[in-house]
C-alpha positions in Angstrom: 1.6 -20.4 -5.8 3.7 -18.2 -7.2 2.6 -15.3 -9.5 4.5 -13.1 -11.5 3.3 -9.4 -11.4 3.6 -6.7 -13.3 2.7 -2.7 -12.2 0.6 -0.7 -14.6 -0.2 2.8 -14.4 -3.7 3.8 -13.0 -6.5 5.1 -14.9 -9.7 7.2 -13.8 -11.6 4.9 -14.8 -9.5 2.4 -11.9 -10.9 4.4 -9.0 -13.8 1.8 -8.5 -11.9 -1.0 -8.5 -9.2 0.3 -6.2 -12.1 1.9 -4.1 -13.7 -2.1 -3.6 -10.5 -3.1 -2.9 -9.9 -1.0 -0.4 -13.0 -1.6 1.7 -12.4 -5.3 1.1 -9.3 -5.5 3.0 -10.0 -2.7 5.3 -13.0 -3.4 6.5 -12.5 -5.0 9.3 -10.0 -2.7 10.4 -12.7 0.5 10.2 -14.8 -2.1 11.9 -13.1 -2.3 15.0 -11.6 1.5 15.1 -15.1 2.3 15.2 -14.8 4.9 11.8 -17.5 6.7 10.1 -17.7 4.6 6.8 -18.8 8.1 5.2 -15.9 9.8 6.5 -13.7 7.0 5.0 -15.2 7.2 1.6 -14.7 11.0 1.9 -11.4 10.4 2.3 -10.1 7.7 0.1 -12.2 10.0 -2.9 -10.1 13.0 -1.7 -7.1 11.2 -1.6 -7.0 8.9 -4.3 -5.0 10.4 -7.2 -4.4 8.7 -10.5 -1.2 9.7 -11.0 0.1 8.4 -8.2 -1.5 5.0 -8.3 -0.7 1.2 -10.0 -2.5 -1.7 -10.6 -0.7 -4.5 -9.4 -1.4 -7.6 -12.2 -0.6 -11.1 -13.0 -1.7 -13.7 -15.3 -5.2 -13.7 -13.4 -5.7 -10.5 -13.4 -5.5 -6.9 -11.4 -4.6 -8.5 -7.9 -4.0 -5.2 -6.0 -2.9 -1.3 -5.8 -0.5 0.6 -4.5 -0.3 4.9 -4.4 3.4 6.8 -4.2 4.4 10.1 -3.8 8.2 10.7 -4.3 9.1 14.1 -1.3 12.7 15.6 -1.0 14.8 12.2 0.7 12.1 9.8 0.7 9.3 7.8 -1.4 6.2 7.7 0.8 4.6 5.2 0.4 0.5 5.6 0.8 -1.3 2.6 0.0 -0.8 -0.9 -0.6 -3.4 -3.2 -0.9 -3.5 -7.1 -2.4 -7.2 -8.9 -2.9 -8.1 -10.6 0.1 -8.3 -14.0 -2.5 -4.4 -13.4 -3.6 -2.8 -12.6 0.1 -0.3 -14.8 1.6 0.9 -15.6 -1.7 4.1 -13.5 -2.1 2.4 -10.7 -4.0 2.7 -8.3 -1.5 6.5 -9.2 -1.0 6.9 -8.6 -5.0 5.6 -5.6 -4.4 7.9 -3.9 -2.1 11.3 -5.9 -3.5 9.9 -3.4 -6.8 9.8 -0.7 -4.7 12.4 -0.6 -2.6 14.9 -1.5 -6.1 13.0 2.0 -7.5 13.4 3.8 -4.5 17.5 2.7 -4.4 17.8 4.1 -7.9 16.6 6.8 -6.7 19.1 7.0 -3.8 15.9 7.2 -1.9 14.6 6.1 1.0 10.6 4.7 1.4 8.1 5.7 4.3 5.0 4.6 5.2 2.4 4.3 7.7 0.6 1.4 8.8 -2.7 1.1 10.6 -1.7 0.0 14.4 -3.5 -3.1 14.7 -2.9 -4.2 10.9 -0.9 -7.5 10.0 0.9 -5.7 7.6 3.9 -4.2 10.2 5.3 -7.8 10.2 5.7 -8.0 6.6 6.9 -4.1 6.4 9.1 -5.6 9.8 10.8 -8.4 7.5 11.2 -6.1 5.3 13.8 -3.8 6.8 10.9 -1.1 7.8 11.8 0.5 11.5 9.3 2.4 13.4 9.9 6.0 13.6 7.1 7.0 15.5 3.6 6.8 16.0 0.1 8.4 16.9 -3.0 7.5 18.0 -3.5 5.0 15.0 -1.0 4.6 13.1 2.9 3.7 13.2 4.7 5.3 10.9 8.1 3.4 9.4 10.9 4.0 7.1 13.5 1.8 5.5 16.9 3.8 4.6 18.8 3.2 1.6 20.7 0.0 2.0 
């Protein structure tokens, strides 16, 4: 199934949708890494900033969200989540294509960090992201300008 996606700027009332989607998609990772759920909720609330968030929509409604910020030499992809019901349908790929176009227009690379055990890493690798460094839980990746 193909979806036509659009991105819209988040509003403060989108926080609940983003929080729900984050914990639904990351729940297994939080459990696998034995992370404190209370701390994860606090961290999420501190890091989520509506001006940096865009909601991914299709004809079926809101299906995901991403959070980015522009740094000196790169666009930092801080978060990207697609509702479990819509995963593996090309939506994440479409969002990455849009982000790559935006970064290219701004003449910037794209950087991100992905949890080591997150299968999304293979998606990023298919889009030309390369590992720059790692820490205990994450792999940090970057996609240079074409």
